N, CA and C atoms as an extended XYZ file, in Angstrom:
357
Properties=species:S:1:pos:R:3:atomname:S:1:resname:S:1:resid:I:1 pbc="F F F"
N         3.853     -183.031       79.861 N   MET     1
C         2.650     -182.973       79.065 CA  MET     1
C         2.204     -184.386       78.715 C   MET     1
N         0.890     -184.622       78.744 N   ASP     2
C         0.315     -185.916       78.403 CA  ASP     2
C         0.292     -186.066       76.885 C   ASP     2
N         1.004     -187.057       76.366 N   ASN     3
C         1.059     -187.274       74.918 CA  ASN     3
C         0.136     -188.378       74.448 C   ASN     3
N        -0.705     -188.916       75.354 N   SER     4
C        -1.640     -189.944       74.919 CA  SER     4
C        -2.681     -189.322       74.004 C   SER     4
N        -3.216     -190.140       73.121 N   LEU     5
C        -4.164     -189.643       72.128 CA  LEU     5
C        -5.517     -190.322       72.280 C   LEU     5
N        -6.566     -189.576       72.010 N   PHE     6
C        -7.900     -190.131       71.904 CA  PHE     6
C        -8.084     -190.595       70.472 C   PHE     6
N        -8.980     -191.549       70.263 N   MET     7
C        -9.195     -192.071       68.913 CA  MET     7
C        -9.638     -190.962       67.961 C   MET     7
N       -10.428     -190.011       68.429 N   ARG     8
C       -10.861     -188.920       67.540 CA  ARG     8
C        -9.659     -188.070       67.104 C   ARG     8
N        -8.627     -187.994       67.934 N   GLU     9
C        -7.415     -187.271       67.551 CA  GLU     9
C        -6.650     -188.034       66.474 C   GLU     9
N        -6.604     -189.354       66.609 N   VAL    10
C        -5.935     -190.186       65.606 CA  VAL    10
C        -6.667     -190.053       64.269 C   VAL    10
N        -7.988     -190.089       64.305 N   HIS    11
C        -8.763     -189.962       63.073 CA  HIS    11
C        -8.588     -188.578       62.444 C   HIS    11
N        -8.408     -187.572       63.265 N   PHE    12
C        -8.120     -186.219       62.771 CA  PHE    12
C        -6.801     -186.227       62.006 C   PHE    12
N        -5.787     -186.849       62.574 N   VAL    13
C        -4.474     -186.943       61.925 CA  VAL    13
C        -4.600     -187.681       60.597 C   VAL    13
N        -5.327     -188.793       60.578 N   VAL    14
C        -5.503     -189.574       59.352 CA  VAL    14
C        -6.266     -188.763       58.306 C   VAL    14
N        -7.241     -187.983       58.743 N   GLU    15
C        -8.019     -187.161       57.800 CA  GLU    15
C        -7.142     -186.113       57.123 C   GLU    15
N        -6.173     -185.579       57.828 N   ILE    16
C        -5.239     -184.636       57.207 CA  ILE    16
C        -4.446     -185.353       56.130 C   ILE    16
N        -3.979     -186.555       56.447 N   GLY    17
C        -3.234     -187.351       55.481 CA  GLY    17
C        -1.767     -186.986       55.457 C   GLY    17
N        -0.924     -187.916       55.026 N   PRO    18
C         0.521     -187.710       55.063 CA  PRO    18
C         1.012     -186.578       54.159 C   PRO    18
N         0.323     -186.303       53.072 N   GLU    19
C         0.754     -185.264       52.141 CA  GLU    19
C        -0.206     -184.084       52.099 C   GLU    19
N        -1.222     -184.113       52.960 N   GLY    20
C        -2.238     -183.076       52.911 CA  GLY    20
C        -1.854     -181.814       53.660 C   GLY    20
N        -2.573     -180.762       53.323 N   SER    21
C        -2.423     -179.484       54.009 CA  SER    21
C        -3.759     -178.732       53.891 C   SER    21
N        -4.832     -179.352       54.425 N   PRO    22
C        -6.151     -178.742       54.287 CA  PRO    22
C        -6.312     -177.506       55.168 C   PRO    22
N        -7.302     -176.713       54.814 N   THR    23
C        -7.642     -175.575       55.663 CA  THR    23
C        -8.510     -176.083       56.815 C   THR    23
N        -8.646     -175.254       57.828 N   MET    24
C        -9.512     -175.613       58.958 CA  MET    24
C       -10.948     -175.834       58.474 C   MET    24
N       -11.397     -174.984       57.557 N   GLY    25
C       -12.746     -175.124       57.018 CA  GLY    25
C       -12.940     -176.428       56.269 C   GLY    25
N       -11.948     -176.815       55.475 N   GLU    26
C       -12.028     -178.085       54.742 CA  GLU    26
C       -12.092     -179.265       55.709 C   GLU    26
N       -11.269     -179.219       56.750 N   LEU    27
C       -11.294     -180.300       57.742 CA  LEU    27
C       -12.632     -180.360       58.462 C   LEU    27
N       -13.164     -179.219       58.825 N   ALA    28
C       -14.464     -179.183       59.510 CA  ALA    28
C       -15.529     -179.829       58.636 C   ALA    28
N       -15.485     -179.520       57.354 N   GLN    29
C       -16.459     -180.078       56.420 CA  GLN    29
C       -16.281     -181.589       56.292 C   GLN    29
N       -15.049     -182.046       56.138 N   ARG    30
C       -14.772     -183.488       56.005 CA  ARG    30
C       -15.199     -184.269       57.241 C   ARG    30
N       -14.957     -183.679       58.410 N   LEU    31
C       -15.243     -184.369       59.675 CA  LEU    31
C       -16.660     -184.103       60.183 C   LEU    31
N       -17.372     -183.225       59.489 N   ASN    32
C       -18.739     -182.874       59.860 CA  ASN    32
C       -18.821     -182.320       61.286 C   ASN    32
N       -17.914     -181.404       61.574 N   VAL    33
C       -17.888     -180.723       62.874 CA  VAL    33
C       -17.721     -179.227       62.618 C   VAL    33
N       -17.810     -178.440       63.669 N   THR    34
C       -17.646     -176.995       63.517 CA  THR    34
C       -16.174     -176.646       63.308 C   THR    34
N       -15.958     -175.479       62.756 N   GLN    35
C       -14.593     -175.006       62.571 CA  GLN    35
C       -13.926     -174.778       63.928 C   GLN    35
N       -14.710     -174.369       64.929 N   GLY    36
C       -14.178     -174.199       66.284 CA  GLY    36
C       -13.668     -175.509       66.860 C   GLY    36
N       -14.411     -176.602       66.613 N   ALA    37
C       -13.978     -177.922       67.100 CA  ALA    37
C       -12.676     -178.335       66.434 C   ALA    37
N       -12.559     -178.058       65.142 N   VAL    38
C       -11.333     -178.388       64.404 CA  VAL    38
C       -10.165     -177.565       64.944 C   VAL    38
N       -10.410     -176.306       65.207 N   THR    39
C        -9.350     -175.437       65.739 CA  THR    39
C        -8.857     -175.947       67.081 C   THR    39
N        -9.767     -176.309       67.963 N   GLN    40
C        -9.372     -176.823       69.281 CA  GLN    40
C        -8.577     -178.118       69.156 C   GLN    40
N        -9.016     -179.013       68.262 N   MET    41
C        -8.301     -180.272       68.049 CA  MET    41
C        -6.908     -180.001       67.495 C   MET    41
N        -6.811     -179.079       66.544 N   ALA    42
C        -5.511     -178.756       65.952 CA  ALA    42
C        -4.570     -178.170       66.996 C   ALA    42
N        -5.091     -177.332       67.864 N   ILE    43
C        -4.261     -176.752       68.930 CA  ILE    43
C        -3.717     -177.851       69.836 C   ILE    43
N        -4.586     -178.776       70.256 N   ARG    44
C        -4.143     -179.881       71.128 CA  ARG    44
C        -3.082     -180.735       70.439 C   ARG    44
N        -3.339     -181.079       69.164 N   LEU    45
C        -2.393     -181.937       68.446 CA  LEU    45
C        -1.095     -181.218       68.110 C   LEU    45
N        -1.156     -179.907       67.958 N   GLU    46
C         0.067     -179.141       67.743 CA  GLU    46
C         0.918     -179.163       69.011 C   GLU    46
N         0.293     -179.011       70.165 N   LYS    47
C         1.022     -179.068       71.436 CA  LYS    47
C         1.664     -180.435       71.652 C   LYS    47
N         1.008     -181.483       71.148 N   LYS    48
C         1.530     -182.841       71.289 CA  LYS    48
C         2.541     -183.190       70.201 C   LYS    48
N         2.723     -182.288       69.229 N   GLY    49
C         3.749     -182.483       68.206 CA  GLY    49
C         3.325     -183.244       66.966 C   GLY    49
N         2.010     -183.419       66.744 N   TYR    50
C         1.544     -184.200       65.599 CA  TYR    50
C         1.193     -183.359       64.375 C   TYR    50
N         0.828     -182.096       64.588 N   VAL    51
C         0.457     -181.244       63.463 CA  VAL    51
C         1.137     -179.886       63.582 C   VAL    51
N         1.170     -179.187       62.456 N   ALA    52
C         1.668     -177.808       62.423 CA  ALA    52
C         0.610     -176.968       61.726 C   ALA    52
N         0.309     -175.822       62.289 N   ARG    53
C        -0.645     -174.893       61.675 CA  ARG    53
C         0.133     -173.754       61.035 C   ARG    53
N        -0.402     -173.228       59.943 N   ALA    54
C         0.253     -172.113       59.247 CA  ALA    54
C        -0.810     -171.226       58.611 C   ALA    54
N        -0.543     -169.941       58.600 N   LYS    55
C        -1.424     -168.997       57.918 CA  LYS    55
C        -1.182     -169.113       56.417 C   LYS    55
N        -2.253     -169.041       55.644 N   ASP    56
C        -2.161     -169.080       54.193 CA  ASP    56
C        -1.443     -167.816       53.709 C   ASP    56
N        -0.512     -167.974       52.786 N   ALA    57
C         0.263     -166.828       52.290 CA  ALA    57
C        -0.623     -165.810       51.569 C   ALA    57
N        -1.655     -166.291       50.887 N   GLY    58
C        -2.516     -165.405       50.128 CA  GLY    58
C        -3.626     -164.766       50.948 C   GLY    58
N        -4.033     -165.424       52.035 N   ASP    59
C        -5.144     -164.925       52.844 CA  ASP    59
C        -4.858     -165.256       54.305 C   ASP    59
N        -4.416     -164.282       55.050 N   LYS    60
C        -4.001     -164.494       56.447 CA  LYS    60
C        -5.148     -164.936       57.359 C   LYS    60
N        -6.408     -164.839       56.867 N   ARG    61
C        -7.548     -165.313       57.674 CA  ARG    61
C        -7.672     -166.830       57.626 C   ARG    61
N        -7.015     -167.453       56.660 N   VAL    62
C        -7.109     -168.897       56.441 CA  VAL    62
C        -5.914     -169.588       57.082 C   VAL    62
N        -6.199     -170.648       57.837 N   THR    63
C        -5.152     -171.450       58.467 CA  THR    63
C        -5.170     -172.852       57.879 C   THR    63
N        -3.996     -173.348       57.516 N   THR    64
C        -3.869     -174.719       57.027 CA  THR    64
C        -3.229     -175.575       58.114 C   THR    64
N        -3.442     -176.882       57.983 N   VAL    65
C        -2.892     -177.836       58.945 CA  VAL    65
C        -2.160     -178.923       58.177 C   VAL    65
N        -0.965     -179.247       58.615 N   SER    66
C        -0.207     -180.339       58.006 CA  SER    66
C         0.392     -181.191       59.116 C   SER    66
N         0.806     -182.381       58.745 N   LEU    67
C         1.383     -183.300       59.728 CA  LEU    67
C         2.880     -183.062       59.883 C   LEU    67
N         3.338     -183.192       61.102 N   THR    68
C         4.768     -183.202       61.373 CA  THR    68
C         5.278     -184.610       61.070 C   THR    68
N         6.560     -184.822       61.206 N   GLU    69
C         7.101     -186.176       61.012 CA  GLU    69
C         6.424     -187.155       61.983 C   GLU    69
N         6.252     -186.736       63.212 N   LYS    70
C         5.569     -187.561       64.223 CA  LYS    70
C         4.141     -187.861       63.775 C   LYS    70
N         3.456     -186.881       63.207 N   GLY    71
C         2.096     -187.064       62.711 CA  GLY    71
C         2.041     -187.997       61.519 C   GLY    71
N         3.009     -187.856       60.596 N   ARG    72
C         3.052     -188.749       59.428 CA  ARG    72
C         3.298     -190.190       59.846 C   ARG    72
N         4.133     -190.384       60.848 N   THR    73
C         4.386     -191.743       61.358 CA  THR    73
C         3.110     -192.331       61.943 C   THR    73
N         2.430     -191.554       62.768 N   LEU    74
C         1.169     -192.015       63.361 CA  LEU    74
C         0.151     -192.328       62.274 C   LEU    74
N         0.027     -191.450       61.288 N   CYS    75
C        -0.911     -191.643       60.189 CA  CYS    75
C        -0.623     -192.960       59.466 C   CYS    75
N         0.618     -193.188       59.108 N   ALA    76
C         1.002     -194.414       58.400 CA  ALA    76
C         0.724     -195.654       59.241 C   ALA    76
N         1.039     -195.592       60.531 N   GLU    77
C         0.796     -196.732       61.415 CA  GLU    77
C        -0.694     -197.031       61.533 C   GLU    77
N        -1.507     -195.990       61.639 N   HIS    78
C        -2.945     -196.216       61.791 CA  HIS    78
C        -3.563     -196.741       60.496 C   HIS    78
N        -3.129     -196.225       59.357 N   ILE    79
C        -3.632     -196.728       58.077 CA  ILE    79
C        -3.250     -198.196       57.906 C   ILE    79
N        -2.025     -198.559       58.270 N   ALA    80
C        -1.592     -199.962       58.192 CA  ALA    80
C        -2.438     -200.831       59.120 C   ALA    80
N        -2.718     -200.329       60.314 N   TYR    81
C        -3.562     -201.061       61.264 CA  TYR    81
C        -4.967     -201.260       60.680 C   TYR    81
N        -5.548     -200.195       60.123 N   ASP    82
C        -6.882     -200.299       59.524 CA  ASP    82
C        -6.902     -201.338       58.408 C   ASP    82
N        -5.879     -201.339       57.554 N   HIS    83
C        -5.815     -202.316       56.464 CA  HIS    83
C        -5.713     -203.735       57.009 C   HIS    83
N        -4.910     -203.910       58.034 N   SER    84
C        -4.757     -205.221       58.657 CA  SER    84
C        -6.078     -205.711       59.237 C   SER    84
N        -6.776     -204.833       59.939 N   GLU    85
C        -8.062     -205.199       60.532 CA  GLU    85
C        -9.098     -205.486       59.445 C   GLU    85
N        -9.109     -204.696       58.385 N   PHE    86
C       -10.040     -204.916       57.285 CA  PHE    86
C        -9.788     -206.286       56.645 C   PHE    86
N        -8.527     -206.632       56.449 N   SER    87
C        -8.177     -207.931       55.862 CA  SER    87
C        -8.641     -209.070       56.755 C   SER    87
N        -8.410     -208.926       58.057 N   TYR    88
C        -8.825     -209.964       59.008 CA  TYR    88
C       -10.342     -210.151       58.975 C   TYR    88
N       -11.067     -209.048       59.033 N   ILE    89
C       -12.526     -209.122       59.046 CA  ILE    89
C       -13.040     -209.679       57.721 C   ILE    89
N       -12.428     -209.266       56.623 N   SER    90
C       -12.837     -209.768       55.309 CA  SER    90
C       -12.647     -211.276       55.217 C   SER    90
N       -11.502     -211.768       55.696 N   ARG    91
C       -11.267     -213.222       55.689 CA  ARG    91
C       -12.297     -213.928       56.557 C   ARG    91
N       -12.584     -213.382       57.715 N   PHE    92
C       -13.542     -213.981       58.639 CA  PHE    92
C       -14.939     -214.021       58.017 C   PHE    92
N       -15.356     -212.928       57.405 N   LEU    93
C       -16.708     -212.849       56.852 CA  LEU    93
C       -16.858     -213.559       55.518 C   LEU    93
N       -15.737     -213.894       54.855 N   SER    94
C       -15.808     -214.530       53.537 CA  SER    94
C       -16.458     -215.910       53.590 C   SER    94
N       -16.539     -216.505       54.761 N   GLN    95
C       -17.161     -217.826       54.883 CA  GLN    95
C       -18.694     -217.752       54.836 C   GLN    95
N       -19.244     -216.545       54.899 N   TYR    96
C       -20.689     -216.374       54.905 CA  TYR    96
C       -21.192     -215.941       53.542 C   TYR    96
N       -22.396     -216.403       53.215 N   SER    97
C       -23.003     -216.026       51.946 CA  SER    97
C       -23.517     -214.582       52.012 C   SER    97
N       -23.840     -214.053       50.848 N   GLU    98
C       -24.409     -212.707       50.761 CA  GLU    98
C       -25.699     -212.627       51.586 C   GLU    98
N       -26.504     -213.685       51.513 N   GLU    99
C       -27.766     -213.730       52.273 CA  GLU    99
C       -27.491     -213.759       53.778 C   GLU    99
N       -26.492     -214.521       54.218 N   ASP   100
C       -26.124     -214.555       55.639 CA  ASP   100
C       -25.721     -213.162       56.130 C   ASP   100
N       -24.913     -212.469       55.328 N   LEU   101
C       -24.455     -211.141       55.717 CA  LEU   101
C       -25.609     -210.145       55.756 C   LEU   101
N       -26.526     -210.281       54.825 N   LYS   102
C       -27.705     -209.415       54.822 CA  LYS   102
C       -28.521     -209.631       56.095 C   LYS   102
N       -28.700     -210.886       56.482 N   ARG   103
C       -29.438     -211.192       57.725 CA  ARG   103
C       -28.698     -210.650       58.952 C   ARG   103
N       -27.388     -210.755       58.953 N   LEU   104
C       -26.601     -210.234       60.064 CA  LEU   104
C       -26.788     -208.722       60.203 C   LEU   104
N       -26.752     -208.016       59.084 N   ILE   105
C       -26.940     -206.565       59.100 CA  ILE   105
C       -28.342     -206.224       59.587 C   ILE   105
N       -29.336     -206.949       59.122 N   GLU   106
C       -30.717     -206.712       59.572 CA  GLU   106
C       -30.847     -206.976       61.067 C   GLU   106
N       -30.208     -208.048       61.540 N   TYR   107
C       -30.239     -208.381       62.967 CA  TYR   107
C       -29.592     -207.265       63.796 C   TYR   107
N       -28.440     -206.788       63.361 N   GLU   108
C       -27.750     -205.710       64.076 CA  GLU   108
C       -28.623     -204.458       64.139 C   GLU   108
N       -29.270     -204.129       63.034 N   ALA   109
C       -30.145     -202.951       63.006 CA  ALA   109
C       -31.311     -203.141       63.974 C   ALA   109
N       -31.893     -204.332       63.986 N   LEU   110
C       -33.001     -204.637       64.893 CA  LEU   110
C       -32.560     -204.538       66.354 C   LEU   110
N       -31.391     -205.091       66.677 N   MET   111
C       -30.888     -205.021       68.051 CA  MET   111
C       -30.611     -203.574       68.461 C   MET   111
N       -30.090     -202.801       67.538 N   GLY   112
C       -29.850     -201.392       67.824 CA  GLY   112
C       -31.137     -200.672       68.170 C   GLY   112
N       -32.167     -200.898       67.391 N   LYS   113
C       -33.474     -200.284       67.663 CA  LYS   113
C       -34.026     -200.766       68.995 C   LYS   113
N       -33.914     -202.051       69.250 N   LEU   114
C       -34.443     -202.629       70.486 CA  LEU   114
C       -33.782     -202.001       71.706 C   LEU   114
N       -32.465     -201.914       71.704 N   PHE   115
C       -31.752     -201.396       72.889 CA  PHE   115
C       -31.809     -199.882       72.997 C   PHE   115
N       -31.956     -199.205       71.871 N   LEU   116
C       -32.060     -197.737       71.925 CA  LEU   116
C       -33.437     -197.275       72.376 C   LEU   116
N       -34.445     -198.105       72.203 N   THR   117
C       -35.798     -197.689       72.595 CA  THR   117
C       -36.154     -198.084       74.008 C   THR   117
N       -35.360     -198.922       74.637 N   ARG   118
C       -35.624     -199.326       76.036 CA  ARG   118
C       -35.172     -198.210       76.969 C   ARG   118
N       -35.996     -197.946       77.937 N   THR   119
C       -35.611     -196.940       78.944 CA  THR   119
C       -35.745     -197.483       80.326 C   THR   119
């Protein structure tokens, strides 16, 4: 079985969180996707050993998702990576003034519009 992960799968694991046990509906809402998409992702990640699904004891129609030990390790590693990258970018951008950063954001928005409207 292929155990490689797509970035959207990693973000799914992080959204569950190391101590979380959200329902499929809660995850769909958090990720702004359909419940069917969440179910398919959970099935794939369960096969890869990152999550475990369980029926709610009070309502068998509700399924919760939690991380396995493998999932908690991945979650912790990705959160540490995100913090490291945020620190690096923050240090890099700290040399620029508020006005410089505002101009950079405006420039990026302008370039996005320019390239998205070209056909």
